[in-house]
N, C-alpha and C positions, 0 to 999 in steps of 0.2 A: 504493500500500500504506500509506503514512504517513497519507493522508487517511482511509482505511478505519478504521484503529485510532483515529484521533482521533474519528471519528464514533461508534465503539463505546464509547469511553471517556467521552464526554460524558453519556449517560444514566446511567451508573454514578455519575458525579460528582454529577449533579443529585439522584438518589435518596439518595445518602449525605448530601448537604447537608440535604435535607428531613428525613431521619431524625434528624440531629443537632439540628435546630431543634425537633422535636416530642418526642423521647424524654425530654429533661430535664423538660419540663412534665408529661408523664405520670408520670414517676418521682417528681416532687415533689408530685403532687396529694395533698391532705390531706383527711381527713374533716371535714365541716362539723359544727358543734354541733347537737344535737337541739333542734328548736324546741319550746318549752313552751307557747306561747300564754298564756292567762290564768292558767295554773297557775304561771307564773314568780314570782308574788308570794306564793305559799303556802310557808311554811317547813314546815308540816305539813298534810297532806291525807289524809283517810281515807274509806272507803266506808260503814262502819257506826258506829264510835264512836272517840273518843279518850279514853284513860284516863290520868290523871296522878297520881303519888304524890310528895309532897315538893315543895320549891321548885324550879321549872323556869323557865329563861329562854329566850324565843323572840324573836329580833329579826333585824335585817339591813336594809341599805340597799335591797336588791332587793325586800324585802317580808317582814314578819314575820307575815303572815296565817296563820290556821288555819281549816280548813274540813272539813265532813263532808257527804257526799251519797251515797246517799239517806238515810242515818241522820242523827241530830241530837244524840245524847247525848254529853256531855263532862264526866263526873265528875272532880273534881279541878281544874277550871278556875280556881277561886278561888286556888289556889297557884301559878298561872302568871303570871310577869311577861312581858307581851306588848306588842310595839311596834306590831303591826298590828291588823287587824280580825278579828273572829270571825264566820264564816259557817256557821251550823248548819242544814243542810237547806234552804238558800235557793237562789235561782236562780244566784247568783254561784258557790256551791260546785258546783252541778250543771254549769255551764259549764266550771269548772276540771277537773272529773272527765272531761268529754268531751274536753278538750284533753290531759289526761293520757293517756287511752286512745290518742289519736293519736300522742303522743310515745312511748308504750310500743311501739306497733306499728312506728313508724319505727326505733327503736333495735333492735328484734328483727330487722328486715330489713336491717340494715347489712352490707355486704360491701365488699371481701374481708375475711376474718377469719382469725385464727391460733388454732388449738386448743392450749390449754396445760393444764398440770397444775392440779388443783383447788386445791391449797395455794398461795396467793400470798405468804404470809409469807416474808421473806428474798429475794424477787425484786426486781429493778430492771427496769422495763418502759419501752419507748419508746412514742411515740404509735401508736395503731392500734386495731383492733377485736379483742377476745379472747373466746374461747368456752371454757367449762369442758369438760374432757376427757370426763367421764362423769357427774358429778353436781354437788353444790353447790360454789360457790366458798367458800374458807375463808381467813381471814387470822390467822395465829399469829405474833406478833412484828411486824415492820415490812415493809410494802410500800412501795417507792419508785417514784414516777412521774417519769420524766426527760423533760422537754420538749425537751431539747437546745437551749435558747436560743430556742425559738419559743413566745411567749405565746399563740398561737392554736392550739397543738397540742391535739388531741382524743383522749381515751381513752374507749373504750366497752367495757364488760364485759357479756357475756351469759351468765347462768348457766342450766345445764340443769335446775336445780331451785331450791335455796335459796341464801342467803348467810349465813354465820355468821362473826362476828369474835370472836376469843378475848378474854378479860379482859386489859386492858392493851395490846392491840394498837394499831397506829398506821399511818396512811397519810401518807407524807411526800411533799411536792411539791418537785421539784428542777429547777434550771435554767429558771426562768420558767414552770414548770407552774402552772396555776391551777385551783382547785377547780371553777369554773364551766364547765370544759371536760372534766369527768369525769362519766361517766354509767354507771349500773348498772341493767341490766334483769334482773329476777329473776322466774322463772316460777312461784314459789310465795310463800314468806315469807322475811323477813330478820330476823336477830337480831344486835344490836350488843352485845358483851360489856361487862361491868362495867369502868368506868374506861377504856374504849377511846376512840380518836379516829378518827372516820370522815370521809371527804372525798368530796363529789360529790353528784349528783342521784340519789337512790335511787328507782327505779320498781319496786314490788312488786305482783304480780298479786293477792296475798291480803293479808297483814298484815305489820306491822313492829313488832318488840319491841326497845325500847331500854332496856338494863339500867342499874342504879344508877351515876350520875355519868359515864356515857358522854357524849362531846361530838361534835357534828356540825357540820362546815362545809359547808353545802349544804342539801338538801331531803330530807324524808321523805314520800313520796307513795305511798299504798296505794290500789289501785283498788277492791277489793271487800271488804276486811276492816277490821281495826282498827289503830290505832297506840297502843302503850302506852309511857308515859314515866315515868321515875323519877329525879327530881333531876338533870335534864339541862340542857345548854346547846346551843342550836341557833341557828346564825347563817347566814342566807340573804343573802349580800352581793352587791353589784354586780359585774358583769363587763364593764367598759367595753371598747370596741373598742381593740385595740392598734394602734400605728403602727410599721410596719416601716421601719427606716432605709435610706436609699439607700447602697449600697456606695460607698466613697470610695477615692481614690488620692492620693498626694502632690500637693498643688496644687489639690485640689478634688474635686467629685463626678465620677463616671463619666458619660459622656454618656447622656441619657435617650432611649431608642429603644423601638420597639414590640417588640423582641426582647430577652429577658433577656441580660445581659452574659455569663453563663456559656455560653449557647448560641452567642453570637458567638465566644467563645474556642474552644469545642470545634469549631465549624465551621472555624475557621482551621486548627486542628491537623489535622483530617481532610483538608482541602484540600491541605495540605502533603504529607501521607502519600500521598494518591491521586495528587497531581501527580507526586511522585517515581516512583510505580509506573507511571504512564502514560508518563513520559519513558523509563523503562527498557524498557517494552514496545515503544514506537515505535523505540527505538534497536536493539533486538534484531531487529526485522523490517524495519529500513531496507534 
């Protein structure tokens, strides 16, 4: 009888151990950033035209390029301080638009997602994929993005229609959140309000309207329509790969193994619990 219960107990123990080793990896699986291809160097990209009013600055270590395809008109270009190249209706802009279309579709297809209220102002959000409840995403006041100490954390917002940020609104990055890991997929057009501060890669299916003195840390990428600027600052900076430190204990690093240390710890706990259960079962049927 004791041998019988030991035999029955061993498969349960093995399955529990496997579950403990696998589940943490599944639970901690994070979204990857959306790949931008050649569009990554463009701070501003439009389908038809870019219009600028007043002194606007466009720069960034990742690329301060501006481009239009298939259109080519850029009235107000003379008032733009630009760190990158200008591609008006050329092959480079066309390739960037093709890569933008791929990035847009990739962002649109990301799952799993959480459906949230349209108004983002006043909210503090953790990494993940968010879909607007019924219509446009709106930011009135401050939206806080909290990476919880993970510089590789990704935030993806998918709007059922447009994106509108109010005058003076702000997007704040908290706990190692980085603008280059924030993506906005908008199924129509986006409007960034006067004096607002916006963060992230903005993919609009139609147009992007940036009102007076609004600032952007990221990209303005419009697939089919126009981008209008008015005395703005747009910075498309680098996003270097982060280095995740190895957990340490007193006296040095934890041993490096193929299995994460937290999985080993949880496995040990489960083994102790199941071991005690198996012992009691065997004792009862002895």
